[in-house]
C-alpha positions in Angstrom: 41.7 12.8 2.0 38.3 11.3 2.7 35.9 14.1 3.6 32.5 13.6 5.9 29.8 15.7 7.5 27.9 14.6 10.8 24.3 15.8 10.3 20.7 15.3 11.5 17.1 16.1 10.7 16.1 19.0 13.5 12.9 17.9 15.5 11.5 20.9 13.6 12.1 19.0 10.1 15.2 21.3 8.8 18.9 20.1 8.1 21.8 21.0 11.3 24.9 19.5 9.5 28.9 20.4 10.9 31.3 21.7 8.9 33.1 19.3 6.9 35.7 16.9 8.0 38.6 16.3 6.3 40.4 13.1 6.5 39.7 9.5 7.2 36.0 10.0 7.6 35.4 6.6 5.7 32.6 4.0 7.1 35.4 1.0 8.3 39.2 0.2 8.1 40.1 2.3 10.3 37.9 5.3 9.2 36.4 7.4 11.8 32.8 6.4 10.2 32.2 3.8 12.5 32.9 6.1 15.6 30.6 8.5 14.1 27.7 5.9 13.1 27.8 4.7 16.5 27.5 8.0 18.5 24.5 9.3 16.5 22.7 5.9 17.2 22.9 7.3 20.8 22.0 10.4 20.5 18.3 11.7 21.3 18.2 15.2 21.2 19.6 18.4 19.3 22.4 18.9 22.3 23.2 15.3 22.1 24.3 15.9 18.5 25.8 19.1 19.0 27.9 17.8 22.0 28.7 14.6 19.9 30.2 16.4 16.9 31.8 19.3 19.7 33.6 16.4 21.1 34.7 14.1 18.1 36.1 17.5 16.6 38.2 17.8 20.1 39.4 14.3 19.7 40.6 14.3 15.8 40.6 17.5 14.1 40.6 20.6 16.4 39.0 23.1 14.3 38.5 26.5 15.5 36.2 27.5 12.9 32.2 27.2 13.4 31.3 23.9 13.6 27.8 23.9 12.0 25.7 25.6 9.2 21.8 25.0 8.4 21.8 23.6 4.8 18.2 23.9 3.0 16.1 21.2 2.5 17.6 21.3 -1.6 19.8 19.6 0.2 17.3 16.2 0.3 18.1 16.0 -3.6 21.7 14.6 -3.5 21.2 13.5 -7.3 21.3 16.9 -8.6 24.5 19.2 -7.5 25.7 17.3 -5.2 29.0 18.9 -5.0 27.7 21.8 -5.0 25.7 21.2 -2.1 27.5 18.5 0.6 30.6 17.9 -1.3 32.0 15.5 0.8 32.4 11.7 0.2 30.4 10.7 2.9 27.5 12.3 4.8 25.9 10.2 8.0 22.8 11.5 9.3 20.4 11.1 11.6 17.2 11.5 11.7 15.8 13.2 15.1 12.0 14.5 13.8 8.9 12.5 14.3 8.1 11.8 10.4 9.9 9.9 8.0 12.4 11.9 5.8 12.7 11.3 2.1 15.8 12.0 0.0 16.7 11.6 -3.4 19.9 10.0 -3.8 22.8 9.6 -6.5 20.9 7.0 -8.2 17.8 8.9 -8.3 16.0 6.5 -5.5 13.7 7.7 -2.9 14.8 7.1 -0.2 13.3 6.7 3.5 14.8 7.3 6.8 12.6 6.5 9.5 12.2 8.5 13.3 15.3 7.9 14.9 17.3 6.0 11.9 20.9 6.8 10.9 21.8 6.8 7.6 25.0 7.0 5.6 25.2 8.3 2.4 28.5 7.8 -0.2 28.8 10.4 -2.8 25.3 11.3 -2.3 24.3 7.4 -2.8 22.4 5.6 -0.3 25.3 3.3 1.7 23.5 2.2 5.1 21.2 2.5 7.3 21.4 0.1 10.5 23.9 -1.5 12.1 23.8 -4.9 10.5 24.0 -4.2 7.5 26.8 -1.8 8.8 28.2 -5.0 9.6 28.0 -6.8 5.9 29.7 -3.6 4.7 32.1 -4.0 7.0 33.0 -7.8 6.3 32.7 -6.7 2.9 36.0 -4.3 2.9 37.9 -7.2 5.2 36.6 -9.9 2.3 38.5 -7.1 -0.2 41.4 -6.7 1.8 41.9 -10.4 2.2 41.6 -10.9 -1.7 44.0 -8.5 -2.2 46.3 -10.2 0.4 46.2 -13.8 -1.3 49.2 -15.9 -1.2 49.9 -18.9 -3.0 49.3 -21.3 0.4 45.5 -22.3 -0.9 45.3 -24.4 2.2 45.6 -21.7 4.6 44.1 -19.4 2.3 40.6 -21.7 2.2 41.6 -22.2 6.1 41.2 -18.6 6.6 38.1 -18.1 4.6 36.6 -20.6 6.0 36.7 -19.3 9.4 36.1 -16.2 8.7 32.6 -16.6 7.1 32.2 -19.3 9.9 32.4 -16.5 12.6 30.1 -14.2 10.6 27.7 -16.3 9.7 27.8 -17.5 13.7 27.1 -13.9 14.5 24.3 -12.8 11.9 22.8 -16.0 10.3 23.9 -15.6 7.0 25.4 -18.9 5.2 28.3 -17.9 3.6 30.0 -21.2 4.2 27.8 -22.5 1.8 29.0 -20.5 -1.1 32.1 -21.6 0.0 31.1 -25.5 0.0 29.3 -24.9 -3.2 32.8 -25.0 -5.1 33.1 -28.1 -3.8 36.8 -28.1 -2.0 38.5 -31.5 -1.6 40.5 -31.0 1.4 43.2 -33.7 2.9 40.1 -35.4 5.5 38.1 -36.5 3.1 40.2 -36.8 0.3 40.6 -40.0 0.3 36.9 -41.2 0.2 36.2 -39.1 -2.9 38.7 -40.7 -4.7 38.0 -44.0 -3.3 34.5 -43.4 -4.3 35.6 -42.8 -7.6 37.9 -45.7 -8.1 35.2 -48.4 -9.4 37.0 -48.4 -12.8 40.9 -48.2 -13.4 39.7 -45.7 -16.4 37.1 -43.6 -14.6 40.2 -43.4 -12.0 42.7 -41.5 -14.6 39.9 -39.3 -15.8 39.3 -38.6 -12.2 43.0 -37.7 -11.1 43.6 -36.3 -14.9 46.9 -34.4 -14.6 47.1 -32.7 -10.8 50.0 -32.8 -9.2 50.3 -33.2 -5.5 48.7 -30.7 -2.9 47.0 -29.9 0.2 43.9 -29.0 -1.5 42.1 -29.2 -5.0 38.4 -29.1 -6.0 36.2 -30.7 -8.0 35.5 -29.4 -11.6 32.2 -29.4 -13.4 32.5 -33.0 -14.8 33.3 -34.1 -11.0 36.7 -34.9 -11.4 39.7 -33.5 -9.8 41.3 -30.1 -10.4 44.3 -28.2 -8.8 43.4 -24.5 -6.5 44.9 -21.8 -8.0 44.5 -18.5 -6.5 41.5 -17.0 -8.9 39.2 -19.8 -7.3 39.5 -18.0 -4.3 39.0 -14.4 -6.1 36.3 -15.6 -7.5 34.7 -17.0 -4.3 35.1 -13.6 -2.4 33.8 -11.8 -5.6 30.2 -14.1 -4.5 30.6 -13.5 -1.5 30.6 -10.1 -1.8 28.2 -9.9 -4.2 26.0 -11.8 -1.8 26.5 -9.3 1.0 25.5 -6.3 -1.3 22.7 -8.2 -2.1 21.3 -8.6 1.5 21.9 -4.4 2.4 18.2 -2.7 3.1 17.6 -0.1 0.9 14.5 1.7 2.8 13.0 2.8 -0.5 9.6 4.3 -0.7 7.9 4.8 -4.1 6.2 7.8 -4.8 7.8 9.5 -1.6 8.4 13.3 -2.6 10.5 16.0 -1.0 
């Protein structure tokens, strides 16, 4: 059961949090996190926040106990005694005060949450604080799920992966398809050209073809020779794509920021 709390920093600089919601509070892949993140982004007042939490509870949980409590400011330190404080898998929090608020996350980093920003923490570790990065995390989850379902129709896998990444690139201005291109896949539409380019001598052609078997898609190995594709090639690519996206997640650090 993935647990989560929904909280704000009030205009007075205090913490106001919901009780813990027990179940499906993860950020993507069908969890309630996307809805919570979006709703918090629209909250401008404490009253908005209270309404959001009450309606969320009515839709999904129906808890009858008190929905809200006031954690002390020591809860801004998520590195120490996290499970004695928040305990939840996820904490969704918006800063409604007029000043930036500093958190210490599970990794000991000083995290600055600006006015009107929504931040997500996962077991106390900073996770995301803007919609664009939220979509990157969701796509990372999508890629991980795609990796788990890889089959043996490699041409189909290539096409689906390329289309996924191209669509994401077009929407977000990223360059994920460049990563795929760097793996030097040889599809049917360019195979004849590549073979002719390497057929200047019979000996070169033999080296180029090597022991490959007939397939719908190939790749060029580190020596520029033809090689068959296997599932591990796509596993490596997907891991690299996820790593690249992770590196793009903005972490709002502020050195010397004190609680």
